[in-house]
C-alpha positions in Angstrom: -117.3 113.8 61.7 -120.4 114.2 63.6 -122.8 112.4 61.1 -120.4 109.2 60.8 -120.2 108.6 64.8 -123.9 109.5 64.8 -124.2 106.5 61.6 -121.3 104.3 63.9 -123.7 104.5 67.2 -126.7 104.0 64.9 -125.3 100.2 63.4 -123.8 99.2 67.2 -126.7 100.6 68.9 -129.0 97.6 66.7 -126.4 95.1 66.6 -126.8 95.3 70.8 -130.4 95.0 70.8 -130.8 92.7 67.6 -128.4 90.4 69.6 -129.1 90.9 73.0 -132.0 87.7 73.5 -128.4 85.8 72.1 -125.3 87.6 73.9 -125.4 89.4 76.3 -122.2 91.6 78.2 -122.9 93.7 81.5 -120.4 95.0 84.1 -120.9 94.3 87.2 -118.4 96.8 88.4 -120.5 98.0 91.1 -121.1 97.4 94.4 -118.3 95.8 95.5 -116.6 95.2 99.4 -112.9 95.5 100.1 -110.1 94.5 102.3 -106.6 95.4 102.4 -105.5 91.7 103.9 -105.6 88.2 103.7 -108.7 87.2 105.4 -109.2 83.3 106.5 -112.7 81.7 104.8 -113.4 84.9 103.3 -114.5 82.9 99.9 -117.6 81.5 102.6 -120.7 82.3 100.8 -121.6 83.2 104.7 -119.0 84.8 106.0 -119.4 87.5 107.3 -117.4 91.4 105.2 -119.7 94.2 106.7 -117.0 96.1 107.8 -115.3 95.8 104.6 -114.9 98.9 102.4 -117.8 99.4 99.3 -115.6 100.3 96.5 -116.6 100.3 92.6 -114.3 98.8 89.8 -111.5 99.8 88.9 -110.1 99.9 92.2 -106.7 99.3 93.7 -105.5 99.3 96.9 -102.5 101.6 96.2 -104.1 104.8 95.2 -102.8 106.7 97.6 -99.9 104.6 99.5 -96.5 104.9 97.3 -97.4 108.5 97.0 -97.1 109.4 101.0 -94.4 108.1 103.4 -94.8 104.6 103.9 -94.1 101.9 102.3 -96.5 100.4 99.1 -98.7 97.3 100.0 -97.9 94.5 98.7 -99.2 91.5 99.7 -102.9 90.1 99.3 -106.0 91.9 99.3 -110.0 90.2 98.9 -113.0 91.3 97.3 -116.5 90.5 97.4 -119.9 90.8 95.4 -123.4 89.8 95.7 -124.7 88.8 92.2 -128.2 88.5 91.6 -129.5 86.5 89.2 -132.9 86.1 87.7 -135.5 84.1 85.8 -133.7 85.0 82.0 -130.4 83.4 83.0 -132.0 79.8 83.0 -131.2 77.6 80.3 -128.0 80.3 79.5 -124.1 79.8 79.6 -122.7 82.8 81.8 -119.1 84.0 81.9 -117.4 86.4 84.1 -114.4 88.1 82.6 -111.8 90.6 83.9 -110.2 93.3 81.7 -107.3 93.2 84.5 -106.3 92.2 88.0 -102.9 92.4 89.5 -101.3 90.6 89.6 -102.7 87.1 91.2 -106.2 86.1 91.2 -108.0 83.3 92.5 -111.9 83.3 91.5 -114.5 81.7 94.6 -118.5 81.2 93.1 -120.9 80.4 96.2 -117.2 79.2 98.5 -116.4 77.3 95.5 -112.6 77.3 93.6 -113.6 78.6 89.7 -110.2 78.9 88.8 -106.5 80.8 89.0 -105.2 83.7 86.9 -101.4 84.9 87.0 -100.9 88.4 85.2 -101.3 91.7 85.9 -101.8 92.4 82.2 -103.9 90.2 80.7 -107.7 89.7 80.3 -108.9 87.1 81.4 -112.4 84.9 81.5 -114.3 82.0 83.4 -117.6 79.6 83.0 -119.2 80.1 85.6 -122.4 78.2 84.8 -121.7 75.4 87.4 -121.4 77.3 90.4 -124.6 79.2 90.7 -127.6 79.8 91.8 -130.6 80.6 89.0 -132.6 82.4 90.5 -131.3 83.4 93.6 -128.4 85.3 95.0 -125.2 84.6 94.6 -121.8 85.5 96.2 -118.3 86.2 93.8 -115.3 86.0 96.4 -111.8 87.1 94.6 -108.0 87.0 96.2 -105.7 89.1 94.9 -102.2 89.0 95.6 -99.8 91.7 94.4 -96.3 90.0 96.3 -93.5 89.7 94.0 -92.9 86.9 92.0 -90.2 85.7 90.0 -92.4 84.1 87.9 -94.8 86.9 87.3 -93.9 90.0 85.2 -93.2 92.8 85.8 -90.8 91.8 88.6 -89.3 94.9 88.6 -89.5 99.0 87.4 -89.6 102.2 88.0 -93.2 102.1 89.1 -96.1 101.5 91.2 -97.6 97.3 91.0 -101.2 98.9 91.7 -103.4 95.8 93.3 -106.0 95.0 92.6 -108.9 94.1 90.4 -107.9 97.8 88.0 -110.0 97.0 84.9 -113.8 96.4 84.4 -115.5 93.3 85.3 -118.4 91.6 83.3 -121.0 89.1 83.4 -121.2 87.2 79.9 -124.8 85.5 79.0 -125.0 83.2 75.9 -126.5 80.4 74.3 -125.5 77.0 75.0 -124.6 77.6 71.1 -122.1 80.6 70.7 -118.6 81.8 69.8 -115.3 80.5 72.3 -115.6 83.0 75.2 -113.1 81.1 76.6 -110.0 81.9 74.5 -107.4 84.5 76.8 -110.5 86.9 77.4 -111.5 87.9 73.6 -114.7 88.2 72.2 -114.0 84.6 70.5 -114.1 86.6 67.5 -110.0 87.6 65.1 -110.2 89.9 62.5 -106.7 90.2 60.2 -106.2 92.1 57.3 -103.9 90.2 54.6 -104.0 92.6 52.4 -104.6 96.6 52.8 -103.5 99.2 49.6 -104.7 102.4 48.4 -106.3 100.1 45.7 -107.5 96.5 47.4 -107.2 95.0 50.8 -108.5 91.8 51.8 -110.4 90.6 55.6 -109.8 87.5 57.3 -112.2 86.7 59.9 -111.3 83.3 62.2 -112.8 81.7 65.7 -113.8 78.7 67.2 -117.7 78.2 68.2 -119.2 76.2 70.6 -121.9 73.9 70.8 -123.0 72.9 74.0 -126.3 71.7 73.5 -127.2 67.8 73.3 -127.7 67.4 69.7 -125.8 67.5 66.7 -126.0 71.2 64.5 -126.0 72.6 61.5 -124.8 75.9 62.1 -124.4 78.9 59.3 -121.8 81.3 60.6 -122.7 85.1 58.5 -120.0 87.9 58.6 -120.8 91.2 57.5 -118.9 94.1 56.3 -120.0 97.3 56.9 -119.2 100.7 56.0 -119.4 103.9 58.2 -122.9 104.8 55.9 -124.7 101.6 57.1 -124.1 100.1 53.6 -122.7 96.1 53.1 -119.6 96.2 51.5 -119.5 92.1 51.4 -120.5 89.3 53.0 -118.6 86.3 54.4 -120.1 82.7 54.7 -119.3 79.4 56.0 -121.6 76.3 56.8 -120.5 74.0 59.8 -121.8 70.7 61.0 -121.4 70.9 64.9 -121.6 67.2 67.4 -122.9 67.8 70.8 -120.6 69.2 73.1 -118.3 69.6 70.6 -115.8 72.9 68.8 -114.8 73.8 65.6 -113.1 77.2 64.3 -114.0 78.8 60.8 -111.8 81.1 59.2 -112.9 83.6 56.1 -111.7 85.3 53.9 -113.2 88.5 51.9 -113.0 88.7 48.2 -110.8 92.2 47.4 -112.8 95.0 49.0 -112.3 98.0 46.1 -110.7 101.8 46.4 -111.0 101.3 50.9 -111.4 104.1 53.1 -108.0 103.9 54.8 -107.8 105.0 58.5 -105.3 107.2 59.5 -105.5 110.3 62.2 -107.0 113.0 59.8 -109.6 110.7 58.3 -110.3 107.7 61.1 -112.4 105.8 59.4 -114.1 102.6 60.5 -115.6 99.8 58.9 -118.5 97.7 60.9 -117.7 94.3 61.3 -121.1 91.8 62.0 -120.0 87.8 62.8 -123.5 85.4 63.2 -124.3 82.3 64.5 -127.1 81.5 62.4 -129.3 78.3 62.1 -128.7 76.2 58.7 -132.5 75.4 57.7 -135.4 78.4 56.8 -136.0 79.2 60.1 -132.4 81.4 59.9 -132.6 81.4 64.5 -129.6 84.0 65.6 -127.4 81.9 68.6 -124.9 84.5 69.1 -123.2 87.7 67.7 -120.3 89.5 67.8 -120.3 93.3 66.7 -116.1 95.2 66.2 -115.0 98.1 64.2 -112.7 97.7 61.5 -110.3 100.6 60.5 -108.2 99.4 57.2 -104.6 101.1 57.0 -101.0 99.6 56.6 -97.5 100.9 58.4 -94.1 100.9 58.1 -90.7 101.8 59.7 -87.4 101.9 58.9 -84.9 103.4 60.7 -83.1 105.3 58.0 -86.6 106.6 56.6 -89.2 106.6 59.5 -92.7 105.7 60.3 -94.8 105.8 57.5 -98.8 105.2 57.7 -100.5 104.1 54.4 -97.5 105.3 52.0 -97.2 108.4 53.8 -94.0 109.5 55.6 -95.2 110.6 59.1 -92.2 111.3 61.3 -88.2 110.1 62.7 -87.8 109.7 66.1 -84.5 111.4 65.5 -86.3 114.8 64.2 -88.6 113.9 67.4 -85.5 113.8 70.3 -83.5 115.4 68.7 -81.1 112.6 68.3 
């Protein structure tokens, strides 16, 4: 198992280094300022936040008050961060990605309103390219509200509604040609397994490519499925012509993978899917790349027979809970 994990780590490291110049996702969790109240003008670049609490993300203002005698706070809190951008970000697209903010967030960059997100359990991404100064210091200001909103779930529950930026925050950098970063906080590449059994499996890869250059582009979308030993299992290729400023969907379906290694708790076998956007010419310039793990398995469940994984019986709830 250690050897397998080492091989996967090497593959992922290679992919990260290879696509560094094309697509970078970096944590901006450290060195935020926070105050647990609503403050007028906190979105402005010249606002004085020196008296605010220094925090790192993930953070919630309800970490302790829910377990004390006082009533826990449900309302508005603010977060601010200085973001320094160097010349390496020139001519790039910049996105800010939140994995979770409870329950409503207003995003400002350099005093300008970028957008609003509602929903405490969903990731979201905003394009901040036109809001930042490069090179230079930029101010990110987030107004977070965990007040009770009847139009936002959860409306109630027997648990604390932890207010704050309680999951990781990232700065994503891409080329002008890239996978869609604004698809509900996702990577822009989606993987499905239409067929999985002991003998064969098929994989479907889909997504959207964005061309934000001023020229028409002839592109190749190349997807490789790689096993844990680093061997190429199969590859899929699509050609796309994309007008300036346009988007295009792609969808690829693999040939049958014969005798697939199936994922299970006892054998957590993972393939790697590497999807790349290339120029359709002799140079084959890499514009963007996404890598993600793939576990091939299938399951079924009925009230009478219980839960089966890869055709093998696992358990019945009645056995666990003595129903």
